[in-house]
PASEBA-1860 file (N, C-alpha, C; in nm, 3 decimals):
! residues 263
1> MAKPLDVA> 0.831/-2.021/-1.090/0.799/-2.151/-1.146/0.908/-2.194/-1.245 ~ 0.943/-2.322/-1.245/1.052/-2.371/-1.327/1.009/-2.391/-1.472 ~ 0.885/-2.432/-1.495/0.841/-2.460/-1.632/0.746/-2.351/-1.680 ~ 0.733/-2.337/-1.814/0.644/-2.233/-1.868/0.499/-2.257/-1.826 ~ 0.424/-2.149/-1.816/0.284/-2.160/-1.783/0.206/-2.225/-1.897 ~ 0.112/-2.310/-1.862/0.017/-2.364/-1.958/-0.108/-2.277/-1.951 ~ -0.125/-2.191/-2.049/-0.238/-2.096/-2.048/-0.349/-2.138/-2.143 ~ -0.343/-2.261/-2.194/-0.443/-2.306/-2.292/-0.586/-2.290/-2.241
9> PLLQLRDG> -0.617/-2.324/-2.113/-0.756/-2.307/-2.068/-0.805/-2.163/-2.075 ~ -0.716/-2.067/-2.054/-0.756/-1.926/-2.061/-0.779/-1.883/-2.205 ~ -0.706/-1.941/-2.296/-0.721/-1.905/-2.436/-0.852/-1.955/-2.495 ~ -0.920/-2.046/-2.426/-1.050/-2.096/-2.473/-1.162/-1.997/-2.449 ~ -1.137/-1.896/-2.363/-1.241/-1.796/-2.336/-1.266/-1.712/-2.461 ~ -1.393/-1.685/-2.487/-1.431/-1.603/-2.601/-1.484/-1.468/-2.553 ~ -1.482/-1.368/-2.640/-1.533/-1.236/-2.605/-1.674/-1.247/-2.546 ~ -1.696/-1.170/-2.440/-1.827/-1.170/-2.377/-1.847/-1.280/-2.275
17> YDDSEETE> -1.739/-1.349/-2.234/-1.755/-1.456/-2.137/-1.805/-1.400/-2.004 ~ -1.878/-1.485/-1.931/-1.934/-1.440/-1.803/-1.848/-1.487/-1.686 ~ -1.889/-1.450/-1.563/-1.809/-1.481/-1.445/-1.790/-1.630/-1.426 ~ -1.896/-1.708/-1.447/-1.886/-1.852/-1.425/-1.791/-1.916/-1.525 ~ -1.793/-1.869/-1.649/-1.701/-1.922/-1.750/-1.557/-1.886/-1.715 ~ -1.535/-1.764/-1.666/-1.401/-1.723/-1.627/-1.351/-1.805/-1.508 ~ -1.437/-1.825/-1.409/-1.399/-1.904/-1.292/-1.359/-2.045/-1.332 ~ -1.437/-2.107/-1.422/-1.405/-2.242/-1.466/-1.274/-2.245/-1.545
25> AVRLFAEA> -1.250/-2.142/-1.627/-1.125/-2.137/-1.703/-1.005/-2.124/-1.609 ~ -1.019/-2.042/-1.503/-0.909/-2.026/-1.408/-0.888/-2.156/-1.330 ~ -0.996/-2.227/-1.297/-0.981/-2.356/-1.229/-0.903/-2.454/-1.316 ~ -0.937/-2.461/-1.444/-0.867/-2.552/-1.536/-0.722/-2.507/-1.557 ~ -0.700/-2.375/-1.562/-0.565/-2.320/-1.571/-0.480/-2.363/-1.451 ~ -0.537/-2.353/-1.331/-0.466/-2.396/-1.210/-0.435/-2.545/-1.218 ~ -0.531/-2.623/-1.257/-0.513/-2.769/-1.267/-0.403/-2.803/-1.367 ~ -0.402/-2.734/-1.481/-0.302/-2.761/-1.585/-0.161/-2.728/-1.539
33> NGAQFWPL> -0.150/-2.640/-1.441/-0.018/-2.600/-1.392/0.015/-2.659/-1.255 ~ -0.060/-2.760/-1.214/-0.034/-2.828/-1.087/-0.058/-2.740/-0.967 ~ -0.142/-2.638/-0.982/-0.169/-2.543/-0.875/-0.301/-2.576/-0.805 ~ -0.315/-2.524/-0.683/-0.440/-2.536/-0.609/-0.531/-2.420/-0.644 ~ -0.662/-2.443/-0.637/-0.759/-2.340/-0.673/-0.872/-2.336/-0.571 ~ -0.906/-2.213/-0.529/-1.022/-2.191/-0.444/-1.107/-2.080/-0.508 ~ -1.236/-2.104/-0.535/-1.317/-1.997/-0.594/-1.342/-1.882/-0.498 ~ -1.349/-1.910/-0.367/-1.377/-1.804/-0.270/-1.330/-1.847/-0.132
41> VLDQPLPG> -1.262/-1.757/-0.061/-1.220/-1.779/0.078/-1.256/-1.655/0.157 ~ -1.329/-1.671/0.267/-1.372/-1.556/0.348/-1.298/-1.547/0.481 ~ -1.195/-1.629/0.500/-1.118/-1.625/0.624/-0.971/-1.646/0.588 ~ -0.902/-1.538/0.556/-0.763/-1.545/0.512/-0.667/-1.511/0.624 ~ -0.580/-1.603/0.664/-0.485/-1.574/0.773/-0.358/-1.508/0.722 ~ -0.371/-1.400/0.645/-0.254/-1.331/0.589/-0.236/-1.197/0.658 ~ -0.111/-1.157/0.686/-0.086/-1.020/0.731/-0.093/-0.927/0.610 ~ -0.062/-0.800/0.630/-0.058/-0.707/0.517/-0.173/-0.608/0.520
49> VVFRDPAG> -0.148/-0.489/0.462/-0.243/-0.378/0.475/-0.375/-0.403/0.404 ~ -0.376/-0.488/0.302/-0.500/-0.517/0.231/-0.587/-0.614/0.310 ~ -0.525/-0.693/0.398/-0.598/-0.798/0.469/-0.628/-0.763/0.615 ~ -0.543/-0.680/0.677/-0.553/-0.652/0.821/-0.560/-0.502/0.846 ~ -0.634/-0.464/0.950/-0.635/-0.323/0.989/-0.514/-0.292/1.076 ~ -0.492/-0.167/1.115/-0.371/-0.134/1.193/-0.360/-0.207/1.326 ~ -0.471/-0.255/1.381/-0.467/-0.331/1.506/-0.441/-0.480/1.483 ~ -0.426/-0.520/1.357/-0.399/-0.660/1.326/-0.523/-0.745/1.308
57> RPRQMQGA> -0.641/-0.683/1.312/-0.765/-0.757/1.295/-0.797/-0.773/1.146 ~ -0.864/-0.882/1.107/-0.907/-0.892/0.967/-0.995/-0.772/0.929 ~ -0.978/-0.722/0.810/-1.062/-0.611/0.765/-1.207/-0.659/0.750 ~ -1.298/-0.564/0.761/-1.440/-0.596/0.762/-1.480/-0.672/0.635 ~ -1.539/-0.790/0.655/-1.588/-0.874/0.545/-1.479/-0.904/0.443 ~ -1.353/-0.914/0.486/-1.243/-0.940/0.395/-1.253/-1.081/0.337 ~ -1.232/-1.092/0.209/-1.233/-1.222/0.145/-1.154/-1.216/0.015 ~ -1.130/-1.332/-0.044/-1.054/-1.340/-0.169/-1.122/-1.438/-0.263
65> GRIVRFPG> -1.113/-1.410/-0.393/-1.176/-1.495/-0.491/-1.080/-1.539/-0.600 ~ -1.111/-1.656/-0.656/-1.031/-1.715/-0.764/-0.884/-1.722/-0.724 ~ -0.859/-1.785/-0.613/-0.723/-1.798/-0.560/-0.651/-1.912/-0.633 ~ -0.533/-1.883/-0.683/-0.448/-1.985/-0.743/-0.317/-1.986/-0.665 ~ -0.282/-2.103/-0.612/-0.157/-2.119/-0.536/-0.066/-2.214/-0.612 ~ 0.041/-2.157/-0.666/0.133/-2.236/-0.749/0.231/-2.314/-0.661 ~ 0.262/-2.438/-0.700/0.354/-2.519/-0.621/0.496/-2.467/-0.633 ~ 0.580/-2.509/-0.539/0.721/-2.471/-0.542/0.770/-2.440/-0.403
73> DPEIEIAN> 0.895/-2.405/-0.396/0.957/-2.368/-0.269/1.016/-2.228/-0.284 ~ 0.937/-2.126/-0.248/0.808/-2.132/-0.180/0.690/-2.133/-0.278 ~ 0.569/-2.157/-0.224/0.448/-2.143/-0.303/0.418/-1.996/-0.328 ~ 0.354/-1.969/-0.441/0.314/-1.832/-0.476/0.163/-1.830/-0.493 ~ 0.098/-1.740/-0.423/-0.048/-1.728/-0.430/-0.084/-1.598/-0.501 ~ -0.176/-1.607/-0.596/-0.225/-1.491/-0.669/-0.377/-1.494/-0.671 ~ -0.440/-1.379/-0.645/-0.586/-1.374/-0.639/-0.632/-1.229/-0.636 ~ -0.763/-1.210/-0.624/-0.824/-1.081/-0.597/-0.884/-1.083/-0.457
81> SAFQYAIE> -0.871/-0.971/-0.388/-0.920/-0.960/-0.251/-1.010/-0.837/-0.239 ~ -1.106/-0.842/-0.147/-1.195/-0.728/-0.124/-1.230/-0.719/0.023 ~ -1.259/-0.597/0.068/-1.310/-0.577/0.204/-1.406/-0.460/0.201 ~ -1.476/-0.439/0.312/-1.573/-0.331/0.321/-1.533/-0.232/0.429 ~ -1.580/-0.109/0.414/-1.558/-0.005/0.515/-1.677/0.090/0.509 ~ -1.696/0.165/0.615/-1.813/0.252/0.625/-1.773/0.398/0.621 ~ -1.852/0.478/0.550/-1.846/0.623/0.555/-1.985/0.672/0.589 ~ -1.999/0.722/0.711/-2.129/0.762/0.763/-2.225/0.644/0.751
89> LNVMSSAW> -2.334/0.656/0.675/-2.430/0.547/0.665/-2.407/0.460/0.542 ~ -2.303/0.489/0.465/-2.275/0.411/0.345/-2.168/0.307/0.372 ~ -2.185/0.190/0.317/-2.085/0.085/0.325/-2.023/0.068/0.186 ~ -1.892/0.078/0.181/-1.820/0.073/0.054/-1.739/-0.056/0.045 ~ -1.701/-0.092/-0.077/-1.611/-0.204/-0.099/-1.484/-0.157/-0.167 ~ -1.372/-0.217/-0.129/-1.242/-0.186/-0.188/-1.180/-0.318/-0.234 ~ -1.145/-0.328/-0.361/-1.095/-0.453/-0.417/-0.953/-0.436/-0.470 ~ -0.871/-0.537/-0.449/-0.730/-0.535/-0.485/-0.690/-0.670/-0.545
97> GYAAVRLS> -0.600/-0.667/-0.642/-0.531/-0.788/-0.681/-0.406/-0.804/-0.596 ~ -0.361/-0.926/-0.576/-0.241/-0.945/-0.494/-0.165/-1.071/-0.535 ~ -0.037/-1.071/-0.503/0.048/-1.190/-0.507/0.115/-1.200/-0.370 ~ 0.125/-1.321/-0.317/0.181/-1.342/-0.184/0.280/-1.457/-0.188 ~ 0.393/-1.439/-0.120/0.494/-1.545/-0.112/0.572/-1.528/0.018 ~ 0.604/-1.637/0.083/0.686/-1.633/0.204/0.834/-1.616/0.167 ~ 0.904/-1.537/0.247/1.048/-1.523/0.228/1.121/-1.635/0.302 ~ 1.245/-1.661/0.261/1.319/-1.773/0.320/1.375/-1.740/0.457
105> RPAPALLV> 1.382/-1.610/0.492/1.434/-1.569/0.622/1.367/-1.438/0.663 ~ 1.371/-1.404/0.791/1.309/-1.279/0.836/1.370/-1.158/0.767 ~ 1.288/-1.056/0.749/1.334/-0.933/0.684/1.263/-0.814/0.749 ~ 1.324/-0.698/0.746/1.258/-0.579/0.801/1.130/-0.545/0.726 ~ 1.038/-0.482/0.796/0.914/-0.438/0.733/0.943/-0.329/0.631 ~ 0.866/-0.328/0.523/0.887/-0.235/0.414/0.755/-0.214/0.342 ~ 0.723/-0.091/0.308/0.603/-0.061/0.230/0.644/0.033/0.117 ~ 0.612/-0.008/-0.006/0.652/0.067/-0.125/0.527/0.104/-0.203
113> ETASARAI> 0.509/0.234/-0.227/0.395/0.283/-0.304/0.447/0.346/-0.433 ~ 0.417/0.284/-0.545/0.465/0.335/-0.673/0.374/0.449/-0.721 ~ 0.431/0.536/-0.802/0.355/0.652/-0.851/0.235/0.607/-0.935 ~ 0.254/0.506/-1.019/0.144/0.462/-1.105/0.030/0.399/-1.026 ~ 0.064/0.322/-0.922/-0.040/0.262/-0.839/-0.112/0.369/-0.757 ~ -0.036/0.465/-0.703/-0.098/0.572/-0.623/-0.194/0.656/-0.706 ~ -0.166/0.670/-0.835/-0.254/0.749/-0.921/-0.391/0.682/-0.937 ~ -0.397/0.552/-0.914/-0.524/0.479/-0.925/-0.593/0.470/-0.790
121> RLLPSTPT> -0.518/0.432/-0.687/-0.575/0.414/-0.553/-0.464/0.409/-0.450 ~ -0.489/0.469/-0.335/-0.393/0.463/-0.225/-0.415/0.336/-0.144 ~ -0.307/0.280/-0.092/-0.320/0.169/0.002/-0.402/0.214/0.123 ~ -0.475/0.122/0.187/-0.565/0.163/0.295/-0.497/0.212/0.422 ~ -0.372/0.171/0.445/-0.300/0.213/0.566/-0.163/0.265/0.530 ~ -0.107/0.346/0.621/0.028/0.401/0.601/0.102/0.397/0.734 ~ 0.234/0.378/0.735/0.309/0.372/0.861/0.305/0.504/0.937 ~ 0.305/0.493/1.069/0.307/0.613/1.154/0.447/0.644/1.204
129> AAETLTLG> 0.538/0.548/1.201/0.674/0.570/1.251/0.771/0.501/1.155 ~ 0.811/0.573/1.052/0.903/0.517/0.953/0.965/0.632/0.876 ~ 1.082/0.604/0.820/1.143/0.700/0.729/1.080/0.683/0.591 ~ 1.054/0.792/0.523/0.998/0.786/0.388/1.105/0.829/0.288 ~ 1.139/0.737/0.199/1.236/0.764/0.094/1.160/0.786/-0.037 ~ 1.212/0.871/-0.123/1.155/0.888/-0.256/1.257/0.838/-0.357 ~ 1.219/0.735/-0.432/1.311/0.671/-0.527/1.247/0.667/-0.665 ~ 1.330/0.660/-0.766/1.279/0.644/-0.901/1.183/0.755/-0.939
137> NGTEVHVD> 1.079/0.717/-1.012/0.983/0.812/-1.063/0.872/0.838/-0.961 ~ 0.910/0.895/-0.845/0.810/0.928/-0.745/0.765/0.812/-0.658 ~ 0.839/0.703/-0.656/0.805/0.591/-0.569/0.835/0.628/-0.424 ~ 0.737/0.606/-0.335/0.755/0.635/-0.193/0.781/0.506/-0.117 ~ 0.886/0.505/-0.038/0.930/0.386/0.035/0.924/0.416/0.185 ~ 0.847/0.338/0.258/0.834/0.355/0.402/0.909/0.240/0.471 ~ 1.008/0.275/0.554/1.091/0.174/0.616/1.151/0.232/0.745 ~ 1.177/0.147/0.841/1.248/0.191/0.960/1.385/0.247/0.919
145> ARAADWAR> 1.427/0.356/0.984/1.552/0.423/0.945/1.671/0.327/0.949 ~ 1.668/0.228/1.040/1.779/0.134/1.053/1.787/0.037/0.936 ~ 1.681/0.031/0.856/1.679/-0.059/0.741/1.678/0.017/0.609 ~ 1.703/0.148/0.613/1.694/0.230/0.491/1.796/0.187/0.385 ~ 1.920/0.160/0.427/2.022/0.118/0.331/1.987/-0.018/0.269 ~ 1.933/-0.106/0.352/1.889/-0.238/0.302/1.780/-0.220/0.197 ~ 1.685/-0.131/0.224/1.576/-0.107/0.129/1.629/-0.052/-0.003 ~ 1.724/0.041/0.005/1.782/0.096/-0.118/1.853/-0.014/-0.200
153> GILRSDVL> 1.913/-0.111/-0.129/1.980/-0.220/-0.199/1.883/-0.309/-0.274 ~ 1.763/-0.326/-0.222/1.661/-0.407/-0.288/1.600/-0.333/-0.407 ~ 1.568/-0.207/-0.383/1.488/-0.132/-0.479/1.577/-0.066/-0.584 ~ 1.646/-0.150/-0.659/1.727/-0.104/-0.769/1.637/-0.046/-0.878 ~ 1.695/0.024/-0.973/1.614/0.088/-1.078/1.537/-0.015/-1.159 ~ 1.596/-0.134/-1.183/1.524/-0.234/-1.262/1.404/-0.289/-1.186 ~ 1.416/-0.304/-1.055/1.304/-0.350/-0.973/1.194/-0.244/-0.968 ~ 1.233/-0.118/-0.951/1.134/-0.010/-0.950/1.061/0.000/-1.083
161> DLLDDAEL> 1.133/-0.018/-1.193/1.069/-0.014/-1.324/0.968/-0.128/-1.340 ~ 1.001/-0.246/-1.287/0.907/-0.359/-1.294/0.779/-0.329/-1.216 ~ 0.794/-0.271/-1.098/0.677/-0.242/-1.014/0.594/-0.129/-1.073 ~ 0.661/-0.022/-1.117/0.592/0.100/-1.157/0.562/0.099/-1.307 ~ 0.484/0.000/-1.348/0.443/-0.014/-1.487/0.307/0.054/-1.502 ~ 0.293/0.144/-1.598/0.171/0.223/-1.608/0.048/0.137/-1.638 ~ 0.067/0.025/-1.709/-0.048/-0.057/-1.748/-0.094/-0.148/-1.635 ~ -0.001/-0.205/-1.562/-0.036/-0.293/-1.450/0.066/-0.271/-1.337
169> PFDLEIVE> 0.048/-0.164/-1.260/0.145/-0.133/-1.153/0.119/-0.215/-1.027 ~ 0.223/-0.226/-0.945/0.212/-0.294/-0.816/0.274/-0.207/-0.707 ~ 0.210/-0.206/-0.589/0.276/-0.166/-0.466/0.338/-0.290/-0.405 ~ 0.425/-0.272/-0.306/0.498/-0.383/-0.246/0.496/-0.369/-0.094 ~ 0.480/-0.481/-0.026/0.492/-0.481/0.120/0.569/-0.604/0.165 ~ 0.658/-0.584/0.262/0.721/-0.695/0.335/0.677/-0.681/0.480 ~ 0.618/-0.787/0.534/0.569/-0.783/0.671/0.562/-0.926/0.726 ~ 0.614/-0.945/0.846/0.609/-1.074/0.915/0.660/-1.189/0.829
177> GWLFLYSP> 0.767/-1.163/0.752/0.826/-1.269/0.672/0.754/-1.298/0.541 ~ 0.657/-1.214/0.504/0.584/-1.230/0.378/0.620/-1.117/0.283 ~ 0.618/-1.148/0.154/0.627/-1.049/0.048/0.492/-1.043/-0.022 ~ 0.437/-0.921/-0.033/0.310/-0.901/-0.104/0.330/-0.800/-0.216 ~ 0.269/-0.827/-0.329/0.249/-0.729/-0.434/0.100/-0.698/-0.438 ~ 0.066/-0.569/-0.446/-0.075/-0.528/-0.449/-0.103/-0.453/-0.579 ~ -0.203/-0.498/-0.652/-0.252/-0.424/-0.768/-0.368/-0.336/-0.723 ~ -0.368/-0.206/-0.758/-0.476/-0.119/-0.714/-0.609/-0.145/-0.783
185> RQLAVGDP> -0.608/-0.234/-0.881/-0.731/-0.280/-0.945/-0.734/-0.432/-0.940 ~ -0.851/-0.489/-0.949/-0.859/-0.634/-0.954/-0.783/-0.684/-1.077 ~ -0.721/-0.800/-1.062/-0.650/-0.861/-1.174/-0.750/-0.925/-1.270 ~ -0.729/-0.906/-1.399/-0.813/-0.969/-1.501/-0.764/-1.112/-1.518 ~ -0.818/-1.202/-1.435/-0.763/-1.336/-1.424/-0.789/-1.423/-1.547 ~ -0.870/-1.376/-1.641/-0.889/-1.450/-1.765/-0.785/-1.419/-1.870 ~ -0.693/-1.327/-1.840/-0.592/-1.283/-1.937/-0.457/-1.347/-1.905 ~ -0.402/-1.430/-1.995/-0.273/-1.494/-1.968/-0.160/-1.395/-1.938
193> RVWRRALG> -0.166/-1.275/-1.998/-0.060/-1.177/-1.978/-0.053/-1.130/-1.832 ~ -0.168/-1.126/-1.767/-0.171/-1.085/-1.627/-0.096/-1.186/-1.541 ~ -0.117/-1.315/-1.565/-0.049/-1.419/-1.487/0.102/-1.416/-1.513 ~ 0.139/-1.401/-1.638/0.283/-1.397/-1.670/0.350/-1.278/-1.603 ~ 0.284/-1.162/-1.607/0.345/-1.044/-1.546/0.352/-1.058/-1.395 ~ 0.241/-1.100/-1.333/0.240/-1.111/-1.187/0.346/-1.208/-1.138 ~ 0.356/-1.324/-1.202/0.456/-1.423/-1.160/0.597/-1.374/-1.188 ~ 0.616/-1.306/-1.301/0.749/-1.255/-1.333/0.795/-1.148/-1.236
201> VVAAVREA> 0.704/-1.057/-1.198/0.741/-0.950/-1.105/0.770/-1.007/-0.967 ~ 0.684/-1.097/-0.918/0.706/-1.150/-0.783/0.836/-1.228/-0.777 ~ 0.871/-1.301/-0.883/0.997/-1.377/-0.884/1.117/-1.282/-0.883 ~ 1.112/-1.175/-0.962/1.224/-1.081/-0.968/1.241/-1.006/-0.837 ~ 1.130/-0.963/-0.777/1.138/-0.889/-0.651/1.188/-0.981/-0.540 ~ 1.137/-1.102/-0.535/1.182/-1.197/-0.430/1.332/-1.225/-0.445 ~ 1.378/-1.239/-0.568/1.522/-1.263/-0.590/1.605/-1.146/-0.538 ~ 1.559/-1.023/-0.565/1.632/-0.905/-0.518/1.637/-0.901/-0.366
209> IEETDGTD> 1.527/-0.941/-0.302/1.522/-0.942/-0.155/1.616/-1.049/-0.099 ~ 1.612/-1.167/-0.159/1.695/-1.277/-0.109/1.844/-1.248/-0.130 ~ 1.877/-1.168/-0.232/2.017/-1.136/-0.259/2.070/-1.025/-0.168 ~ 1.980/-0.953/-0.102/2.020/-0.839/-0.019/2.001/-0.878/0.127 ~ 2.109/-0.904/0.195/2.104/-0.957/0.332/2.055/-0.849/0.428 ~ 1.945/-0.881/0.496/1.890/-0.788/0.594/1.929/-0.821/0.737 ~ 2.028/-0.909/0.756/2.066/-0.954/0.891/2.109/-0.836/0.978 ~ 2.194/-0.749/0.924/2.243/-0.636/1.004/2.129/-0.543/1.043
217> AMASGAPQ> 2.038/-0.519/0.950/1.924/-0.431/0.981/1.836/-0.493/1.089 ~ 1.815/-0.624/1.080/1.735/-0.692/1.183/1.807/-0.688/1.317 ~ 1.938/-0.708/1.316/2.015/-0.708/1.440/2.016/-0.570/1.506 ~ 2.003/-0.466/1.424/2.003/-0.329/1.478/1.869/-0.291/1.539 ~ 1.770/-0.378/1.522/1.639/-0.353/1.582/1.531/-0.313/1.485 ~ 1.558/-0.316/1.354/1.454/-0.285/1.256/1.342/-0.388/1.269 ~ 1.217/-0.345/1.282/1.107/-0.438/1.310/1.057/-0.510/1.185 ~ 0.987/-0.622/1.208/0.922/-0.694/1.098/0.782/-0.641/1.071
225> VLPMKDRP> 0.733/-0.554/1.160/0.601/-0.493/1.144/0.613/-0.344/1.177 ~ 0.563/-0.257/1.091/0.561/-0.115/1.119/0.427/-0.075/1.181 ~ 0.428/0.018/1.278/0.300/0.069/1.328/0.227/0.142/1.217 ~ 0.096/0.118/1.205/0.020/0.171/1.092/-0.101/0.249/1.141 ~ -0.154/0.331/1.050/-0.284/0.394/1.073/-0.361/0.392/0.941 ~ -0.493/0.381/0.950/-0.574/0.385/0.829/-0.577/0.526/0.772 ~ -0.573/0.534/0.642/-0.588/0.662/0.575/-0.735/0.704/0.579 ~ -0.761/0.835/0.571/-0.900/0.879/0.558/-0.962/0.820/0.431
233> WKGGGRRA> -1.085/0.779/0.439/-1.147/0.713/0.325/-1.191/0.810/0.218 ~ -1.215/0.936/0.254/-1.256/1.032/0.153/-1.133/1.093/0.086 ~ -1.143/1.116/-0.046/-1.035/1.183/-0.117/-0.919/1.090/-0.145 ~ -0.803/1.149/-0.176/-0.683/1.071/-0.200/-0.689/0.984/-0.323 ~ -0.780/1.016/-0.416/-0.786/0.938/-0.539/-0.854/0.804/-0.523 ~ -0.920/0.779/-0.409/-0.987/0.650/-0.391/-1.107/0.640/-0.484 ~ -1.130/0.518/-0.532/-1.248/0.491/-0.611/-1.316/0.372/-0.547 ~ -1.443/0.386/-0.515/-1.512/0.278/-0.445/-1.651/0.260/-0.502
241> LVLYGSVA> -1.705/0.143/-0.480/-1.840/0.111/-0.523/-1.928/0.107/-0.400 ~ -2.041/0.176/-0.405/-2.131/0.178/-0.290/-2.206/0.046/-0.285 ~ -2.192/-0.025/-0.173/-2.261/-0.150/-0.151/-2.307/-0.153/-0.007 ~ -2.394/-0.243/0.025/-2.440/-0.254/0.163/-2.387/-0.383/0.223 ~ -2.349/-0.375/0.352/-2.269/-0.477/0.416/-2.332/-0.614/0.417 ~ -2.270/-0.708/0.351/-2.314/-0.846/0.352/-2.207/-0.930/0.285 ~ -2.210/-1.060/0.311/-2.119/-1.151/0.241/-2.147/-1.146/0.092 ~ -2.274/-1.133/0.055/-2.310/-1.131/-0.087/-2.242/-1.016/-0.160
249> AVVAILGV> -2.225/-0.902/-0.092/-2.162/-0.787/-0.156/-2.016/-0.816/-0.190 ~ -1.943/-0.877/-0.096/-1.803/-0.911/-0.121/-1.793/-1.016/-0.232 ~ -1.884/-1.115/-0.229/-1.884/-1.218/-0.334/-1.908/-1.153/-0.470 ~ -2.000/-1.055/-0.474/-2.029/-0.987/-0.601/-1.908/-0.913/-0.653 ~ -1.837/-0.844/-0.565/-1.717/-0.771/-0.606/-1.612/-0.867/-0.660 ~ -1.590/-0.978/-0.591/-1.485/-1.072/-0.632/-1.525/-1.151/-0.756 ~ -1.651/-1.145/-0.794/-1.696/-1.213/-0.914/-1.675/-1.133/-1.040 ~ -1.619/-1.011/-1.028/-1.601/-0.924/-1.143/-1.454/-0.887/-1.155
257> GIALFAR> -1.389/-0.920/-1.267/-1.251/-0.880/-1.291/-1.247/-0.761/-1.385 ~ -1.173/-0.658/-1.353/-1.159/-0.541/-1.440/-1.051/-0.569/-1.543 ~ -1.083/-0.555/-1.669/-0.985/-0.584/-1.774/-0.872/-0.482/-1.771 ~ -0.752/-0.528/-1.751/-0.636/-0.440/-1.751/-0.571/-0.432/-1.888 ~ -0.604/-0.529/-1.973/-0.558/-0.526/-2.111/-0.679/-0.549/-2.199 ~ -0.678/-0.496/-2.317/-0.789/-0.520/-2.408/-0.792/-0.665/-2.449 ~ -0.911/-0.723/-2.447/-0.922/-0.863/-2.489/-0.920/-0.871/-2.641
END
């Protein structure tokens, strides 16, 4: 974004505010910044491991809440997303914060799992045919071998430090011409610091990608989509809330933001 964020509507929130007050504050925040706002969307046409299963189908009961889409070229969308999955007779919910932006040109597929994000929750899927690089402080990078040098060019130490922040870490995915940042916890959308950090990180990462030409990697056959498989749902540091399958369950999850900073 070219101009500073107007966070005045968020600053009107007082301790103990409820979901409806937070939703209204985010709506006014979006309006003040010329952005579009949707309180809830249950049909998201986005690629990415948080939104699609390895076969490319929407994840079960996938939806997003409090979506803010900032204007510009390109637009940047930030929100919380949730989906459901089953373990035996139990239906669980998994919720993620995300930022999404289209890239200006095609780029090889890339999946980056930072150590800080992995310590909270693993991404739901992992590539089945990719080279795995270990960079920085335990960051795992999954990329086609033909695009490994391109990935190293993007993931400079300053970019890795931005992603692997202990207080609000992000994983990263590039797929089908999209850049996604994933927070392993829901974003506390009532906190101005969360918006500033999310927008700052996505802008810096997108700039690094745009500055690193992936034409040669694409020409060599590096794909825009990696073959994926779902991770086992048990173990791996996953934390889930037991819910029973319904639209109401997803709405309930998206109506609650976990505070990432003390109010």
